N, C-alpha and C positions, 0 to 999 in steps of 0.2 A: 502487390506491393513489393515483395521480395521473395525469391526462392533461394537466396544465398544466406548462409549462416556463418557465424564465427564460432568455432569450436575451441574451447579452452581446455587444455590438458594440464592439470595442476598437481604438483607433488610438493607437499610441505612436510618437514620433519614432524614426527609425532609429539615431540616435546620441545619447547613448552606448548601446551595445547592452545594457548591464547592466539597464536598465529593462525592455526587452522580455523579457529572460531572467527577470527577477523576476516579471513578470506571467505568463509562460508557466508557470513553476514553481508559482506559486500556483494557477493553474487546473488544472494536472495533479494537484497534491496534493489538490485538492478532488474530482477525478474528473470534471471538466467534459469534455463531449464537444465536440471540435473539428468544426465544421461547414464550415469554410473559413477563408480568410485573415482572421484577426481576429474570427471569429464563433464563439462557444462557447455551449453550452447545458447546463443542469442542471435536474433536476426541481424544480418549485416546491414545496419543502419546507423547513421551518425549519432542518434540518441544514445547508443550503447558504447560509443568510443571511450568516453571518460571512465565509465565503470570498468571496462576492460583494462584500461591503463592503470586505474587504481588497484585493480586486482593483481596485475603483474607486479606492480610496485610492492604490494603487501607480501607477495610470494618471495620476491627478491630480498626484501628486508628480513624475511624468515629463513634466508639461505636455502630456499626451495627452488623448484624449477617450474616455469610456466611456458607452455607452447601454445601459440594462438594460430589456428589454421582457418583459412577461408574455405568454405565447403558448400557443396550442393549435392543433392542426392544423385545417385547414378541413374535412377529411374524416377519418373514423376511421383510415383507412390512413396518414395523415400522422403521427398520434400513435403508431400502432403501429410505424411505421418508425423514429421517434426512439427509442422504447423498445427496439426490437431492436438499434439501433446502440449504445445505452447498455449494454444487457446484454452485447453482444459485447465491448465495451471492458472490462467487469467480468470476463468470462470470461478475457480475455487477461491481466488483472491477476492473477487467481487462478492461472492456468497458470504464470505467472512465479514466483509465490509457492511453488507446489508444486514447481517445479524447484529453487528455492533450499532448500526444506525437505529435499528429497532429497539435495542436496549436503551439508547439515548432517549428516544421518544418515550419509552416506558418510564424512565427515570423522571423526565419532566412532568409527565402525567401524574406520577406519584407525588411529587413535590406540590403540585397544584392541588391534588386531592386532599393532602394532609395540611395544606395551608402553610407550607414552609417557605416564606417569602423573605429571605435574608440576603444581604449582600454577599456573605460568604458562600452561600449555596449558588447564587447567581454566578459568581466568579468561577466556581467549580464547573458549572454547566457550560459557561463560555469557554473554559479551557478544554472541556471535552469536545465541544463543537469545533474548536480550532484544530484539535487532533484529527477529527473526522475530515476537515477541509484539507489538511496536509496529506493525510492518507489518500484521499480522493485524487489529489494532484499527482501523488506518487504512482498510484495505480493507473491513472490515465496516461502518464508518460510511458509506462511499460506495456500498456495494452495497444500496441501499435497496429494490430489488425482489427481492432474495434469489435469486441464481443458484444452481443446484445445486452448483456448484463450491465455494461457501462452506462447505457441510457437510463436503465432502471435506477442505478446508483446515483446518477446525477439528479434525477427527479426526487429521490429519497433525501439527498442532501438539502435540496431546496425546502422540503418539508421540515427537516431538522432545524434549518435556519429560521423558518417561520415559527416553529414551536418555541425556540429559544427567545425570539423577539416577543412573542406573546407572554412568556414567563417573565421576561425583563420588565414588561409593562405592568404586570401584576405586582412584581416586587417594588417597582417605583411607586405605584399607588399605595401599597401597604405601608411603605416607609414614609410617605408624605401625607398620610391621612391623619388629620387632627382628631383628638378625642371628641366624640359626638358627631363627627363628620360622616355622613352616610352616603358617600358618593357611590 
């Protein structure tokens, strides 16, 4: 795919800390790989251009300094090492996503088990599902090399959607059941 990287060297004043936090959040959101204090890397691909631009704008607003370098390893092993670190970070992202997906499924199962079929609960579960969908889109956009966990997460998201639809059907039935109606 690519063996070229953008390396961002970022210096932001210590105070106020909100500037450093904003830069850190932007880089984490983009999936940038932290290489050390104030040094980050992303694959040199169009999908990362906007995040790099937003990061440099945040740094400049904070009256800091940002230097963006196009880089490749001197040896093939250098590029392979960056790629391995990047893939490891994506696998960790997907592992967290899969844990949260499991919690979502457990929550739906609990609501069914205890018979909590309310619109308020359904809306809460639908919001949780929408959060999982957004998160899946974000992770997919930064997993540019396609780790195997992404396929597992996509399958898991489909299961979550199906469970939520099943729960919605049960809520609908419970709310529309007339007294004495034994559907």
